[in-house]
N, C-alpha and C positions, 0 to 999 in steps of 0.2 A: 181105722180112719183117724187121722190126727185131730186134735181138739181145735176149738175156735181160736182165732188170733185176737188177743185182748185189745190191741190198739185199733184194729178195724172195728171191733164191737163198740168201742168208745167213740170213734169217729161217727159211726152210724147213729149212736145215741144222741150225739150233738146235733146232727142233721135233723133227726126226728124232732128234737126239742125246738129247734129254730123253725121247723115247719108248722108248728102249732102254737097255741097260746099267744104270747105277746109278739112273736116273730122277730123282734129285735131285743137282744139281751146283752148285758155286760158280762165280762169275764167272771166276776165274782158270783153273779147269779147262776151262770152256766155251771161253774164248778160246784157250787153248793147244791144245786138241784140234782146233779148227777153223782154227787159224792166223790168228786175228783179233787186232787190237789190242784191249786191254781197253776202251778208250773206245768203239770201234765195237760190240763185243759188248754193252756196257752200254746203249748207246743203243737197239739192237735189242730187247734184253730189256725195257727200260722201255716201249717201244711195245707189245710183245706183252703185257706185263702190263696195260697200260691197256685193251687190247682183250679181256682175259679169257682169252687163249690160254696165258698163263704165270702162275704164282703164285710168290711168294717167301715162304719161311718167315721170320717176323719174328725168331725166336730165332737161327737158324743162318745166315740170309742166302742159303741155297741155293734154287735155282729148280727148279720142276717144272711139268709140263703143267697147264693150267687147265681149268676146267669147260666153258668155251665150246667147246673142241674136241669134247667129248662131244656137245654140242648139235648142232654141225655134222655130226658123224658119224652122228647119228641123225635128221637132218632129214627123210629120206624116211619114217621111221616117224612123226615128229611129225604130218605132214600126211596122208599117204596111208593107211598102215596104221591109224593112230589113227582116222581118219574111218570107214574100213571096219569096224573092230571096234566102233565106237560106234553104228552105224546102228540096229540093232535096239533097243538099250538106250535110246537117246534118244527113239525113237518111243514106246516103252513109258512113258517118263517124261512125255512130253507128254500121253499119254492119261490117265495116273493123276493127274497134277497139274492138268490142265486149262489149263496155261500153255505159253507158247513156251519152247523149249529151245535153248541155244546151246552149241557146242563151240568152244573157243578154244585157241590156242597162242601162246607168246611170239614177238613179232616187232617189231624196230626200236623197242624201248622201250615197247611197248604190247601189247595182246592182239588177235590177228587171228582173226576169226570164220571158221572153216573149215566149219562145218555149222550149219544152222538148221532146226529143226522148228517149223512153225506151231502156234499155239494151236488146239486142235481145236474150233473153233466157226465160225460163218459170217461172222465179222468180216473186214473188208478188212485184209490184212497185206502187208508188203513183205519180200522176201528180203534178209537182212542178211549173207549170205556175202561175205567180202571187207572188211567193215566193221572198223574198229579201235575198241577200247575202252581207256580209260586204266587204267594199272596201279594208281594210288593210290586210285581211287574206285570202280571196278567190282568186283563180287564175284569174277569170274574173275581179274582182275588181282591182287587181294589173295591169293586162293588160290594162285596161281602164285608170287608173291613170298615168301609164307610158307614155301614148301617148296623153292624153288630159289634158292641163294645168288647166282647170277649175275643173275637177275631182281630180287632184293632190292637188289643193289648198283645196278642201273640205276634202280630206283625212287627210291632215296634220293639218287642223284646228279642226277636230273633235276628240272626245274621241276614243281611240283605245283599247277596252277591250281585255283582255287575255282569249281566249276560251280554249286553251290547253297549255301545257308546251312549245310547239313549236311556239306559236304565237309571231310574231315580233311586238312590240308596241312602242319602242323608236323612236323619230322623226328622229334622225340621222341614225339609222339603217334602218328605212323605206325609207328614201331618198336614201340611198345607194342601197337598194334592187330595187327600181324603176329604178335607173340608169342601173343596170344589166339587168332588164327586157327590157328596151328600147334598149340596145345594142344587146341583143340576139333575140328580137322579140317575146318572149313568156314568160309566167309566170307559176309558179307551186304553189300548195298548198299541202304540204305533212303533213297531220294531223295538220294543223294550225287552221282550223276552226272546224273540227269534228274529233274526235278520230276514227282511223281505215279507214278513207277515204282520198283519194288524188285526185287531179285534175290538169289538164294542160289546158291553155287557150291562145288564141292569138287574137289581136284586128282586127276588121273589119272597113275599111275606106270607106267613100263615095267619090264622084267624086271631092270634094274639099280637100280631104286629112284629113277630120275630122274623128276621131275615134268615130263612132256612135254606136258601140256595140262590143261584144266579144263572141267568140264561145269557148266552153270548153268541155272536157271529164272528167267524174268523175267515180271513181270506188274504189274498195278495195285497200288499200295502197300496199298490196303485189302483186297486178297485175299491178299497175301503176309504181311502183318503181323497179329499178334493184336490184336483190338480192346480187350482188357482191359488189357494192359501195354505194348503197342507192340513186343514182341519178335517175331521171325520164328516162323511157325507150325511147331511141332515136327514135324508130319507131313510138311511140305514139306521140311524139313531132312533127315529120314530118307530120303525118296524120292530126293533129290539125291545123298546119300551112298551109298545103295545102288546107284544108277546108276554113280557114279564107281568104286566097288569092283568092279562087274561088268566094266566096261571094263578096269580094271587087271588083273583076273584073266585076261581074254582076251588081254592084252598080255604075259602071263607074269609079271606083278608081284604075284601073289597072296600070295607069301611076305612082302611088305613090309606092315607093319601101319600102317594109317591110323587115328588116334584116332577 
């Protein structure tokens, strides 16, 4: 069996150090405590920061653990417990809305569909569990990016392809859109990802207030959108948000307010 990889050991030592004691430390203190050269410690910290495992305070220069570690620590919750808690509520949402319902979690720069409830009619449908949706144009992706700073950073740093004439791709436009989503508590996709389809989604939070997933409804644009002014049907928005709140409460996140 091959020996351990020194750079990985050093990175793990830095994470453990930041996870205890003062929790925020400068480069010199980190290097001194672990017996590393400052250049070596700085290179490891820079890599950890790029991956979201470490954050640096712009004012003091001190380092602390990043939000990505929290996501990894709760990965079992994101997929397994989240799906189990959402089963009843997503079934109810499909029945009340008459549309298909998806539950998604952040994954590799997109949204991974971990649960799919069919539209309650006799039409032919395909299971979409395991499918990926884009962050910048799907309703679930925008709902997650608006409430999760790590996902937001991934969205803004990645390529944002134009899928339809309605896809928003400009950085400033995307940032403005995410602010609106955060203020109203829900996101929409009106033919931004797929022609003829529209969706509405709202984030699901765990007991720590972390947005671990999103629940959304998808259907033909003429059923999701109001015919009068082209906005999303208010009743559909209310139903999706009620479902997301219910799952959030079941995850122990009921004390966190979602607008």
